[in-house]
TORDO-574939 format. One record per residue: x, y, z of N, C-alpha, C in turn. Coordinates in pm, whole numbers, padded with zeros to 5 digits, always signed. Atoms other than C-alpha are relative to their C-alpha. Layout:
<recs>
XYZXYZXYZ...
</recs>
This chain:
<recs>
+00016+00086+00115+02417-00486+00963-00146-00005-00039+00134+00014+00054+02114-00473+00742-00011-00128-00080+00024+00122+00076+01959-00753+00542+00071+00005-00134-00052-00010+00136+02064-00629+00201-00116-00013-00097+00105+00000+00101+01857-00579-00111+00064+00016-00136-00051-00025+00135+01902-00584-00483-00053+00133-00053+00051-00132+00037+01724-00247-00491+00098+00105+00051-00093-00104-00044+01985+00029-00486-00072+00107+00083+00057-00102-00085+01917+00279-00209-00100-00052+00103+00098+00056-00093+01692+00041-00013+00040+00021+00145-00049-00013-00138+01909+00087+00297+00035+00144+00036-00033-00140-00030+01923+00467+00291-00030+00038+00144+00034-00032-00139+01751+00482+00631+00108-00046+00096-00107+00051-00086+02015+00264+00795+00127+00083-00019-00118-00082+00028+02287+00467+00624-00010+00135+00072+00019-00129-00069+02139+00789+00768+00022-00014+00150-00022+00025-00143+02137+00639+01118+00150-00010+00027-00145+00015-00017+02503+00540+01079+00071+00134-00012-00060-00133+00019+02590+00887+00954-00022+00087+00124+00030-00078-00121+02418+01047+01255+00083-00049+00118-00083+00055-00108+02603+00812+01493+00145+00044-00017-00136-00046+00027+02932+00905+01327+00014+00146+00041-00004-00143-00030+02854+01276+01357-00013+00029+00148+00014-00021-00144+02766+01235+01724+00135-00003+00071-00133+00009-00059+03131+01158+01792+00010-00098+00116+00002+00092-00114+03034+00892+02048+00080-00127-00024-00066+00126+00033+03211+00611+01864+00123+00026-00086-00124-00012+00076+03560+00566+01721-00027-00017-00150+00026+00033+00140+03419+00423+01399-00140-00057-00012+00132+00056+00027+03073+00350+01258-00002-00040-00147+00005+00052+00136+03036+00131+00950-00131-00075-00019+00118+00081+00032+02744-00035+00776+00043-00116-00088-00023+00115+00088+02734-00374+00610-00132-00073-00017+00123+00070+00035+02481-00614+00469+00023-00150+00001-00007+00144-00007+02408-00979+00517+00006-00062-00139+00007+00058+00133+02334-01043+00151-00016+00109-00105+00019-00085+00118+02295-00893-00194+00114+00100-00015-00102-00102+00023+02476-00565-00254+00080+00021+00128-00085-00017-00118+02769-00508-00017+00002+00143+00048-00106+00088-00049+02970-00421+00168-00056-00104+00097+00041+00109-00088+02944-00747+00363+00085-00001+00126-00068+00002-00129+03060-00832+00715+00150-00027-00010-00145+00026+00003+03400-00984+00625+00084+00123-00038-00079-00117+00041+03521-00673+00442-00015+00115+00099+00022-00109-00095+03368-00440+00701+00077-00022+00129-00077+00026-00122+03523-00611+01004+00149+00019-00027-00141-00022+00036+03857-00608+00821+00033+00150+00000-00018-00145+00001+03816-00233+00767+00009+00055+00143+00000-00046-00140+03740-00183+01137+00132-00037+00069-00124+00046-00063+04039-00390+01251+00119+00077-00055-00107-00078+00063+04268-00216+01002+00000+00144+00051+00014-00136-00055+04133+00113+01141+00032+00009+00148-00043-00003-00139+04251+00015+01488-00099-00051+00103+00102+00048-00095+03937-00135+01642+00049-00121+00078-00030+00115-00087+03998-00367+01939-00130-00069+00042+00133+00053-00028+03623-00417+01989-00087+00037-00120+00094-00024+00110+03371-00453+01705-00137-00046+00047+00138+00033-00039+03001-00440+01797-00087+00003-00124+00093+00005+00112+02755-00552+01533-00141+00010+00055+00140-00017-00039+02400-00426+01581-00084-00035-00122+00083+00037+00116+02158-00608+01349-00115+00099-00017+00106-00096+00032+01930-00353+01183-00123-00080-00048+00114+00088+00025+01641-00602+01202-00100+00025+00112+00102-00020-00103+01310-00568+01386-00025-00123+00085+00038+00122-00070+01270-00931+01486+00116-00098+00012-00100+00105-00020+01480-01221+01618-00040-00123-00080+00030+00113+00088+01426-01448+01319+00124-00083-00026-00108+00091+00033+01652-01702+01156+00132+00072-00026-00124-00074+00029+01901-01445+01032+00069+00047+00128-00061-00053-00122+01953-01292+01376+00030-00108+00103-00028+00110-00094+01944-01623+01565+00116-00088-00045-00101+00094+00049+02174-01826+01340+00092+00057-00108-00081-00037+00117+02288-01682+01007+00108+00103+00032-00097-00106-00029+02455-01364+01132+00102-00044+00105-00101+00046-00096+02615-01515+01446+00098-00102-00059-00090+00097+00064+02754-01804+01237+00102+00072-00087-00088-00079+00086+02899-01556+00986+00105+00073+00086-00091-00074-00089+03050-01355+01272+00103-00092+00063-00094+00096-00060+03205-01662+01436+00110-00037-00099-00098+00032+00104+03376-01749+01108+00103+00112-00011-00092-00114+00013+03525-01400+01080+00080+00023+00128-00069-00021-00128+03612-01379+01451+00125-00087+00010-00117+00089-00003+03851-01672+01403+00121+00064-00067-00109-00069+00070+04058-01446+01175+00064+00110+00085-00047-00113-00080+04099-01180+01447+00000-00036+00148+00002+00046-00140+04187-01349+01779+00023+00112+00102-00027-00109-00094+04299-01019+01938-00108+00105+00005+00108-00099+00007+03973-00837+01864-00126-00062+00059+00127+00046-00056+03656-00873+02071-00110+00037-00100+00108-00023+00097+03364-00914+01830-00131-00036+00068+00124+00011-00078+03021-00863+01985-00121+00002-00092+00128+00002+00071+02679-00953+01849-00103+00065+00090+00097-00074-00080+02439-00691+01986-00144-00041-00030+00143+00030+00019+02061-00701+02008-00051+00067-00127+00064-00061+00116+01845-00637+01703-00084+00120+00047+00077-00120-00034+01635-00320+01691-00118-00038+00090+00105+00054-00085+01338-00516+01828-00102+00102+00047+00100-00090-00057+01080-00351+02049+00066+00103+00090-00038-00109-00089+01135-00019+02217-00122+00090+00008+00115-00090-00015+00875+00222+02355-00004+00106-00111-00005-00100+00107+00992+00469+02089-00066-00050-00128+00061+00057+00120+00861+00229+01822-00149+00032-00008+00143-00029-00001+00504+00300+01929-00026+00135-00066+00016-00133+00059+00541+00667+01840+00033-00001-00149-00036+00008+00142+00711+00582+01511-00115-00062-00080+00111+00065+00071+00428+00346+01411-00121+00093-00005+00110-00097+00001+00166+00605+01516+00023+00106-00107-00036-00102+00099+00347+00861+01301-00023-00053-00142+00018+00061+00133+00344+00622+01001-00148-00020-00031+00144+00019+00021-00026+00540+01048-00064+00133-00036+00061-00131+00027-00122+00908+01062+00044+00056-00134-00048-00046+00132+00094+00989+00758-00069-00078-00112+00062+00083+00104-00071+00703+00567-00140+00050-00038+00135-00047+00028-00413+00869+00591-00005+00097-00117-00006-00097+00110-00300+01127+00334+00033-00067-00133-00043+00070+00121-00192+00862+00082-00119-00052-00080+00104+00053+00088-00390+00730-00213-00026-00147+00030+00034+00141-00010-00560+00393-00223+00105-00082-00075-00103+00086+00060-00323+00106-00306-00031-00032-00147+00037+00030+00139-00518+00040-00627+00047+00108-00096-00047-00110+00085-00393+00376-00756+00153+00008-00006-00147-00002+00001-00025+00298-00694+00053-00048-00134-00070+00043+00120+00201+00274-00996+00129-00068+00048-00114+00078-00046+00457+00001-00933+00108-00008-00108-00111+00020+00093+00799-00034-01088-00005-00144-00051-00001+00138+00049+00844-00340-01309+00098-00086+00080-00084+00091-00078+00983-00636-01111+00128-00034-00075-00117+00033+00081+01223-00706-01399+00114+00101+00019-00102-00103-00027+01407-00388-01300+00098-00047+00109-00079+00050-00112+01541-00583-00999+00015-00152-00011-00008+00145+00023+01641-00929-01130+00066-00075+00115-00058+00090-00101+01722-01217-00897+00117-00076-00061-00105+00090+00049+02046-01411-00928-00060-00137-00031+00055+00132+00035+01985-01751-01093-00008-00093+00121+00018+00096-00109+01845-02006-00848-00053+00060+00129+00051-00062-00122+01742-01752-00584-00151+00011-00005+00145-00017-00012+01384-01727-00460-00028+00134+00064+00040-00127-00060+01211-01400-00381-00073-00026+00132+00078+00035-00118+00957-01541-00139-00012-00152+00004+00016+00144-00015+00922-01891-00003-00146-00025+00036+00141+00023-00029+00558-01997-00030-00018-00106+00108+00027+00096-00107+00413-02178+00270-00151-00003+00023+00143+00014-00024+00059-02312+00305-00027+00018+00150+00030-00012-00144-00122-02252+00637+00034-00128+00077-00031+00127-00067-00078-02624+00717+00151-00013+00023-00145+00005-00014+00296-02605+00652+00047+00096+00109-00038-00099-00101+00320-02291+00865-00028-00052+00140+00035+00055-00131+00142-02463+01155+00100-00107+00041-00098+00105-00029+00376-02762+01133+00134+00063+00037-00126-00070-00026+00673-02525+01125-00002+00063+00139+00013-00062-00133+00546-02337+01434+00014-00103+00111-00007+00107-00100+00522-02670+01617+00139-00061+00009-00138+00047-00011+00893-02725+01561+00045-00094-00109-00037+00087+00111+00888-02932+01245+00057+00079-00115-00048-00067+00120+01019-02855+00902-00121+00034-00086+00113-00045+00080+00800-02682+00646-00025-00087-00122+00030+00094+00107+00830-02964+00393+00081+00017-00126-00089-00013+00115+01082-02831+00143+00127+00070+00042-00130-00057-00034+01443-02725+00143+00017+00136-00066-00030-00134+00051+01537-02360+00104+00074+00076+00108-00059-00087-00101+01715-02081+00279-00073+00133-00004+00074-00127-00007+01545-01764+00399+00095+00115-00007
</recs>
């Protein structure tokens, strides 16, 4: 499961990983889904797996960190769906997180970046090309003081969802 984006093709990397896992033949079925934005989403994907004969469904969050989505949002979503399939074991696996292999990947990206132009020379696509649904926020601003309070276990001072 990836986060999801309103940018078509944003998850091509995750899709390629899933395709390679499918081609490896190591698993009965490999599907991708997204937490938000463009689908498919978990409910329709778990239904597809169960309809396809799965007795065990393992969800691996395609996230680097154990943030709010991986600690609460995704497990809550999974628990809701698991109630619909009492005969199927539904497992929440670990996020991508840290692995020694990540060091080499980051080194590779750093070295590749040396050949790129300065950011001031980048031509960006217009943000309007990727509109937000009404009422949604792109980023949630947080002052350094609010962030410190949040780190100490308090609330950041306004209501929103990440």
